[in-house]
N, C-alpha and C positions, 0 to 999 in steps of 0.2 A: 460331460455335460453337452449332450448336443443343443445347440440355439438358431433360431428361427424369430424370421420377419413377417409381417404380415400386413399388406399393405390396404388400407383405407381410403375410398374417395368418395362426395357426397352421392348416394344411391346406390350404395353397397346395400348387397342384401346381408342386413345384421347377424341372422342367425349363421350362416355360413363361416361368416368371422370370425361370432364366437362360439358358437360352439366348437369349431378347428384351432380357438385359440384355448378355450376348456380341457378339451383334449390333452392337447400338445401342456398343458402347464401340469396338470395329474398326473401325465405321463415321465416328468422331470425334464421336461425341454424349455431353458427359457429360450421365452416369448417374451417378442416386444409388436404394440401396436405399431404401426406405420403410416402418419398422414402423407397421402401427395396434395393436398388443397393449399398449404400456408398458410393453417391452421389447426390446434390441434382440433379442435371439437369438429369433427363429420357427424353431417346428416346424413343415416341409412336410407332407404328408399319406404321404409313406411312410418318414417317419419320420428323413427328412434334417434338419438344423440346420442354418439360415442366419443371419447376423450380418447385418444394417440395418447401413446406413451415419448412420442416423437414427432419430429417433424421428419424429411425425408431427405430435407439438404443439412440437418443437423445431426443425422446417422450415421455409424460407421458402419460399413456388411462385409469386411473385411474378414471376419470373423464368422460368417452365420454358415448355417449347416442348407440353411431352406428358406427359398423365398417362396411365399403362398400369393393366390388372391384372392379373394374373395368374389363372387358374382355381384348380379344387381344392373339393373338397368333405372338412370345412368350414370353408376358405377363402374361397370364395365367400361366404356368409352372414354369416360373419366381417368382409367388406367390407364387406359391405351392412347391416348393425349399427352403423358405426359415421357417427357424424354428422357426424363434424367433414368425412371422406372424401366422405359423399354431398353436403353443400352446396358443398364444392371444386367438385367433377366439375359438379354446377350453376354454378357463378358458369363457369367454363370453359367450358363449353360457350358461356354468354346470352355471354362477352366474343367467342366467337369462336377460338378456339384447338382445339387439337387432343387427343382424348382418344381411347384404343384398350380391347378387352379378347379376350381370348380363353377360350374354353373357355365354363366356365359364367360365368365375368367379367360377357358382356356380358348377361347377368340382374340384374346391377348400374343399369348403363345402362337398361336396360327397365324397371327398376320406379323411374329414377327421368322417367320421360317424355324420356328424351333419343331414345330411337330412332325418335319418331313419326314416321313417314314418309319412313328412311331403309332401304334393302338391308342385311341384317345378317345375320352363320351364328352358329352359338356349337354347340356339343356336340349330338349328339343327342340328342331327349328335353328341351333349354330350351326349346325354339321358343317353347310357350307364357310364357316368359316375358320373350318380346324385346315387349313391349307397346306396337303399331301400326309395327313392323317389317313390313320384307318379308324373309322368310329365305330366302335364296338354297342353302344347303348345300355351299354352295364351301368353300374352303379359307382365301381369306385375302377381307376384302373391305373395300373401301376408299368411302365412301358421303360426299363432304363431309369433314367434317374427322371423321370416327368410323372407325374400323377394327376391325373383328373376325376373329376369327378362330376354329377350327372345333373344333381341339384337340391336344392335345401335338407332334401327329404331321407340325403344322403352325409351331409354334414358331420355329426356325429361319426360314420364308420368312413367316413376323409382323415377325419383326428385320430382313429384309432389307427386307419392304415399310415396316416406319418408317422407317430411313437413307433408303432412295428417296426419302420423303416430308419429310423431316427436311434433310439432306444431299444430296440431288440423283440421276441415276438413276446417271450416270457412276460417283460415290462407292459405290452399293449394285451395281455391279456387279464393282466392286473389291474387295471383300469377299465377294463370291459366288464368284470366280475365287478369292482367295485360300485359301477353307473348300473350295473343292473341290466345290463343292453341282455336283450331275448335272445342273444349266438349267446353267450357266454356261456 
């Protein structure tokens, strides 16, 4: 079973966080929600409060197969300001492990230099923050071990792509059919 961590900060886009978590869980991926705020309760960008499973400082990421960043403002800047998370993302990429982000979230990867030489996508208007990336404008893009998504409208597709990458195409197709996805 694959394992994923989803990072939450005040101002995150709730749907991007929870839809991806939902798809991963349905796909059989052990998924934990991790707060970088020093408390378990995280306030989303639309006023919805979500409880994390763990605090960043209490989590063990050594066995994680995927690190995922939702977007949202000021959630994305809050993620980018967390030194521990930025160090972890850099370590994961250097170790050849998978990272993913959606909406404004890819700007965190761009700011760390992780997207240099890769195809990526993000919320329109954030492309200049994807330093060194070739911006495609597609809904979801996987280039090597990096997956990026354009925005909340692609959150389910992002989750399904991550299930495909972690658990295989057959499992992703099963989840797609079970949720009545229009492309099932």
